[in-house]
C-alpha positions in Angstrom: -7.3 47.7 39.2 -4.9 48.0 36.3 -1.7 46.0 35.7 1.6 47.2 34.3 3.3 43.9 33.9 4.0 40.7 35.7 6.9 38.6 37.1 6.8 35.2 35.4 10.1 33.8 36.9 12.5 34.7 39.7 15.8 33.3 41.0 18.7 34.3 43.2 22.4 33.6 43.6 24.5 34.0 46.7 28.2 32.9 46.6 29.1 29.7 48.4 31.6 31.3 50.6 30.6 32.9 53.9 32.9 35.0 56.1 31.8 34.9 59.7 31.7 38.4 61.1 33.5 37.1 64.2 36.5 36.2 62.0 36.6 39.8 60.8 36.3 41.2 64.3 39.1 38.9 65.6 41.4 39.8 62.8 40.9 43.5 63.2 40.6 43.6 67.1 44.0 45.3 67.3 42.5 48.3 65.5 38.9 48.3 66.7 39.3 47.2 70.3 37.5 43.9 69.7 34.3 45.0 71.4 31.5 42.4 71.4 31.1 39.3 69.3 29.2 40.0 66.1 26.8 37.4 64.9 26.2 35.8 61.6 28.3 35.8 58.4 28.4 37.7 55.1 28.6 36.3 51.6 31.8 36.8 49.7 32.9 36.0 46.1 35.4 33.4 45.4 38.5 34.8 43.5 36.9 33.9 40.2 33.5 35.4 40.9 32.3 39.0 40.3 29.1 40.9 39.6 29.0 39.5 36.1 29.3 35.8 36.9 26.9 36.1 39.8 24.3 37.8 37.6 24.7 35.1 34.9 24.2 32.4 37.5 21.1 34.1 38.9 19.7 34.5 35.4 20.3 30.8 34.6 17.9 30.0 37.4 15.2 32.3 36.1 15.3 31.6 32.4 14.1 28.0 32.2 10.8 28.8 33.7 10.2 32.0 31.7 8.6 30.1 28.7 8.8 32.5 25.8 12.2 33.9 24.8 13.2 37.2 26.4 13.4 40.3 24.2 15.7 42.3 26.4 18.3 42.0 29.1 18.6 44.7 31.8 21.6 44.6 34.1 21.6 46.7 37.2 24.7 47.1 39.3 27.2 49.6 40.8 30.1 47.2 40.4 30.1 45.7 36.9 33.6 44.8 35.8 33.7 46.9 32.6 33.2 50.7 32.6 33.2 50.8 28.7 32.2 47.5 27.4 28.7 46.2 27.4 28.4 43.9 30.5 24.8 43.2 29.5 25.9 42.1 26.0 28.5 39.8 27.5 26.0 38.3 29.9 23.5 37.8 27.0 26.2 36.0 25.0 27.1 33.7 28.0 23.3 33.0 28.4 23.1 32.2 24.7 20.2 34.5 24.1 21.0 35.4 20.5 22.1 38.5 18.7 18.6 40.1 18.5 18.1 40.7 22.2 18.2 44.3 23.4 20.7 45.0 26.2 20.4 47.7 28.8 22.5 48.7 31.8 21.4 50.5 35.0 23.8 51.8 37.6 25.0 54.8 39.6 22.6 54.1 42.6 21.7 51.3 44.9 18.1 51.5 43.6 19.3 50.5 40.1 17.6 47.1 40.5 14.2 48.5 41.3 14.5 51.1 38.6 15.3 48.3 36.0 12.3 46.3 37.3 9.9 49.3 37.0 11.2 50.0 33.5 10.7 46.4 32.4 7.2 46.4 33.8 6.2 49.4 31.7 7.8 48.4 28.4 6.5 45.9 25.9 8.0 42.5 25.6 9.7 40.1 28.0 12.7 41.4 29.9 15.3 39.6 31.9 16.2 41.9 34.8 19.4 41.1 36.6 20.6 43.0 39.7 24.0 42.1 41.0 26.7 43.7 43.2 30.0 42.8 44.8 31.0 45.9 46.6 34.4 46.2 48.2 34.8 47.5 51.8 37.8 49.0 53.6 39.3 46.5 56.0 38.1 47.3 59.5 35.2 49.4 58.4 31.6 48.9 59.5 30.8 48.2 55.8 33.1 45.2 55.8 30.8 43.3 58.1 27.6 44.7 56.7 28.1 44.2 53.0 27.5 41.0 51.1 27.8 39.7 47.6 24.8 38.4 45.6 22.5 38.7 42.6 18.8 38.3 41.8 17.1 37.8 38.4 13.5 38.3 37.4 11.8 37.7 34.1 9.2 40.4 33.5 6.3 40.2 31.0 5.8 43.8 30.3 2.1 44.0 29.4 2.2 47.7 28.4 0.1 47.1 25.3 -2.1 44.4 26.7 -2.7 45.2 30.4 -6.3 44.3 30.2 -5.5 40.7 29.2 -5.8 38.0 31.8 -2.8 37.4 34.0 -0.6 34.5 32.7 -1.1 31.3 34.7 2.6 31.1 35.4 2.8 34.6 36.8 4.3 35.0 40.3 3.2 38.6 40.8 1.7 41.5 39.0 3.1 45.0 39.1 0.1 47.3 39.9 1.8 50.6 40.4 5.1 52.4 40.7 6.3 55.6 42.3 9.6 57.5 42.0 11.2 60.3 43.8 14.6 61.7 42.6 16.5 63.6 45.3 20.1 64.8 45.3 20.4 63.6 48.9 23.8 62.2 49.6 23.7 59.3 52.1 26.8 57.7 50.7 28.9 57.9 47.5 31.8 56.5 45.6 33.7 58.6 43.1 34.7 57.2 39.7 38.0 55.4 40.1 37.5 54.8 43.9 37.3 51.4 45.4 35.2 52.1 48.5 32.0 53.9 49.4 32.1 56.9 51.8 29.1 56.8 54.1 27.7 59.8 55.9 26.5 59.9 59.5 23.7 57.4 60.1 21.4 59.7 62.1 21.6 62.3 59.4 20.5 59.8 56.7 17.7 58.6 59.0 16.3 61.9 60.0 16.7 63.9 56.8 16.4 61.2 54.2 14.5 58.1 55.2 12.1 60.0 57.4 10.8 62.1 54.5 11.5 60.6 51.0 10.1 57.0 50.9 6.6 57.9 51.9 6.2 60.2 48.8 7.2 57.4 46.4 5.1 54.8 48.2 2.1 57.2 48.1 2.5 57.5 44.3 2.6 53.7 43.8 -0.5 53.2 46.0 -2.5 55.9 44.2 -1.6 54.6 40.7 -2.7 51.1 41.8 -5.8 52.3 43.5 -4.9 50.5 46.7 -5.2 51.5 50.3 -2.0 51.6 52.3 -3.4 49.4 55.0 -4.1 46.6 52.5 -0.4 46.0 52.0 0.7 42.7 53.6 4.4 42.6 53.0 6.9 45.5 53.0 10.2 44.8 51.2 13.0 47.4 51.6 16.6 47.2 52.5 17.3 48.8 55.9 17.1 48.3 59.6 13.8 47.1 61.2 13.6 50.3 63.2 13.9 52.5 60.2 11.4 50.4 58.2 8.8 50.6 60.9 9.1 54.4 60.9 8.8 54.5 57.1 5.8 52.1 57.2 4.1 54.4 59.8 4.7 57.5 57.8 3.3 55.9 54.6 0.2 54.8 56.5 0.9 51.0 56.2 -0.7 48.6 58.7 1.3 48.5 61.9 1.4 44.7 61.6 2.7 44.7 58.0 5.2 41.9 57.6 8.8 43.2 57.1 10.8 41.1 54.7 13.8 39.2 55.9 16.8 41.6 55.6 19.1 38.7 54.9 21.7 39.9 57.4 22.3 36.6 59.3 24.0 34.8 56.4 24.3 37.2 53.5 24.7 40.9 54.2 23.6 44.0 52.2 24.1 43.2 48.5 23.7 46.7 47.2 21.7 47.2 44.1 20.7 43.5 44.2 19.4 43.6 47.7 15.8 44.8 47.2 15.2 42.2 44.5 16.9 39.5 46.5 14.6 40.3 49.4 11.7 40.2 47.0 12.5 36.7 45.9 12.5 35.8 49.6 9.1 37.4 50.1 7.7 35.5 47.1 8.8 32.3 48.8 6.5 33.0 51.7 3.7 35.2 50.4 0.2 33.9 49.5 -1.8 34.5 46.3 -3.7 37.7 46.5 -1.5 39.4 49.1 0.0 42.7 48.3 3.8 43.4 48.4 5.3 46.9 48.6 8.8 46.9 47.2 11.0 50.0 47.8 14.7 51.0 47.6 16.6 54.1 48.6 19.5 55.8 46.9 19.6 59.4 45.8 15.8 59.1 45.7 13.3 56.3 46.1 11.7 53.7 43.9 8.4 52.1 45.1 6.5 49.3 43.4 3.2 47.7 44.5 2.8 44.0 43.5 0.0 41.5 43.9 1.0 37.9 44.4 -0.6 35.6 41.8 -1.6 31.9 41.9 1.4 30.9 39.8 3.6 31.4 42.9 2.4 28.1 44.3 3.7 26.0 41.5 7.0 28.0 41.4 7.5 27.4 45.2 6.8 23.7 44.7 9.5 23.4 42.2 12.1 25.6 43.8 12.8 28.1 46.5 15.8 29.7 44.9 16.9 32.0 47.7 16.6 29.4 50.4 18.5 26.9 48.2 21.4 29.3 47.4 21.7 30.4 51.1 21.8 26.7 52.2 24.7 26.0 49.8 27.5 27.5 51.9 31.1 27.0 52.9 32.7 28.9 55.8 35.7 30.9 55.0 38.0 30.9 58.1 41.0 32.7 56.6 40.6 36.5 56.8 43.8 37.1 54.7 42.5 34.8 52.0 39.3 36.8 51.8 41.4 40.0 51.4 43.4 38.4 48.7 40.3 37.3 46.7 38.9 40.8 47.1 42.0 42.3 45.7 42.8 44.1 49.0 46.0 42.1 49.8 48.7 41.6 47.3 50.2 38.1 47.7 53.5 37.0 46.1 52.5 33.8 44.3 56.0 33.3 42.9 57.3 33.2 39.4 54.6 30.9 38.2 52.1 33.8 38.5 54.3 35.9 36.1 52.7 35.3 32.8 51.3 37.4 30.0 47.6 36.8 29.7 47.0 38.8 26.6 43.6 38.1 24.9 43.6 37.7 21.1 40.3 39.6 20.6 40.0 38.5 16.9 40.2 34.8 17.9 37.8 35.5 20.8 35.2 36.9 18.4 35.6 34.1 15.9 35.1 31.5 18.6 32.6 33.5 20.8 29.9 30.8 20.7 32.4 28.3 22.0 33.9 30.6 24.6 30.9 32.6 25.8 28.0 30.2 25.4 30.1 27.1 26.0 28.9 25.4 22.8 30.5 22.2 21.5 29.4 19.9 18.7 27.0 16.9 18.4 27.3 14.5 15.5 24.1 14.0 13.4 25.3 10.5 12.5 26.4 8.9 15.7 25.2 11.6 18.3 28.7 11.8 19.8 29.3 15.1 21.8 32.6 16.8 21.7 34.3 20.1 22.6 35.3 22.0 20.6 33.1 21.6 17.6 35.2 20.5 14.6 34.6 19.3 11.0 35.5 15.7 11.8 33.7 13.6 14.4 36.0 12.4 17.2 34.2 9.1 17.6 36.7 6.5 16.2 33.8 4.4 15.0 32.3 7.4 13.0 34.9 9.9 11.9 32.3 11.5 9.5 33.0 15.0 8.2 30.8 18.0 8.4 28.1 16.3 10.5 28.5 18.5 13.6 25.6 20.6 15.0 26.3 23.3 17.6 25.4 21.9 21.1 25.3 23.9 24.3 27.2 22.3 27.1 26.7 25.0 29.8 23.3 23.6 30.8 24.5 20.0 30.7 25.8 17.9 33.7 28.9 15.8 34.1 31.0 13.6 36.3 34.6 13.6 37.4 36.6 11.2 35.3 40.1 12.2 36.6 41.4 15.1 38.6 44.6 16.6 40.0 45.1 18.9 43.0 48.2 20.9 41.9 50.0 22.8 44.7 52.8 23.9 42.3 50.8 25.6 39.6 49.6 29.1 40.2 46.1 29.6 41.6 44.6 32.4 43.5 43.1 29.8 45.8 45.5 26.8 46.0 45.4 24.0 45.1 44.8 24.4 41.4 42.2 21.7 40.6 41.8 20.4 37.0 41.0 17.2 35.3 38.8 15.3 32.8 35.1 15.7 32.9 32.6 13.3 31.3 29.5 15.0 30.0 26.1 13.4 30.5 25.5 13.2 26.8 29.0 11.6 26.2 32.3 13.1 25.4 35.1 14.4 27.7 36.8 17.7 28.3 39.9 18.6 30.3 39.0 21.7 32.3 39.3 23.6 35.6 37.2 22.9 38.7 36.1 25.7 41.1 34.5 26.2 44.5 36.6 23.4 46.0 39.0 23.1 48.9 41.7 20.4 49.1 40.2 16.9 49.6 36.6 17.7 48.6 36.6 16.2 45.1 36.3 12.5 44.2 36.2 10.5 41.0 32.5 10.0 40.0 31.2 13.2 41.7 28.3 14.9 39.9 29.2 18.2 38.3 27.5 21.3 36.9 29.1 24.1 34.9 29.4 27.7 36.0 30.7 30.9 34.3 33.8 32.2 36.1 36.7 34.5 35.7 39.4 32.6 33.7 42.2 35.0 34.3 43.1 38.7 34.4 45.4 40.6 32.0 46.9 43.0 34.5 49.1 44.7 31.9 46.2 45.7 29.7 43.4 45.8 32.3 41.3 43.1 30.7 39.3 40.2 32.3 38.5 36.9 30.5 35.7 34.5 31.4 35.1 30.9 30.7 33.2 27.9 32.1 34.4 25.7 34.9 33.1 22.6 36.6 31.7 22.7 40.1 30.2 20.0 42.3 26.4 19.6 41.7 
């Protein structure tokens, strides 16, 4: 049995906010008739989150365990913020991966995540694959309740030139085979410049698309791996249980094959990220030696056959990233606030919101390590940490010149020293919370807090740092990012 490459690390990120589907139904009952009480909740981005920030957060969970540095970053999404600016290069800068890393972007289809994964398994080197989506939905539509926001990240050791070597001890799973079918079958689409997907009739998609196309790609992957269909233990593919059972039957899988959790109860369909998000969930449960069939559908089909490796046990003992991110939740009870965060409801925030947020790109480039990677300085003489890095040490007992080394603060921790809940200043999610943060290594920084409601924060609370949207330049159509403090 040959091997294309292996997954050496995996992580996931689902935003903290959950919008109960019943809240949506109640708010839109005047238009929909209010039939039934839908169960569960869907994940939604905070106002300062998007596909880029979610992808970076997922990647931060995957990188520490990957061991060797990654050679490439592959971002897969249908909702990246920039149409003509390298989102992958921006993510690599925020992850502090250096200038020599290769960046790739995959999009245009909901199977972009699996396409990126298959590509990484076949190429040489180590690739960070990030799949992330934050699709918008028309208020009152079926998609509004079905969609969710989230991201998954996998580090792939592409053993294209050394596939006969032993599997690394840290490997979670090996990619044994892949299959691909390209089909100009339109189940849904979104034109360039449009905000929302247009979905075709569900029965047509089921009978003409799902009933015919997945089995071909699955068959290719099984043949390449030299594996019998009935040996597959786990079937991972976004879709309804009824459709997946039909697909499994048509592909010859065991009738008792375990279907992966579709993550509908507390997340929703996360688009191009969903297949990989479900894969992370399957790895949290699968046993070494078991076979996982991963597939996704979108103007064709990708199929990958994976074998779970012994390294999955140590990974599970340290973390269960999907379970952990799903458990970290806060219920959003305000439907109109969700609409505002999603850009679907324009709110008059008053004159304080009327400011010019023009970015000085020359300054941003000169200070990109500070702004993107959140790097400060650490004094070689007294070990004092400060932000920003400067020629003179801020320690009054030191004050030495040119003793600062660059020091990454993004992966540090901190505590609340002081804070203010400001109801007068402009914030997309009032109150505007800011204050002094003490870093674990020493030093303080006055900065913004995020993912908080009024009354949640207290002096002394433990903090972590997350990449978020800083502000938007509506006049020039530009979005700036920086790091904020969030409760640990």
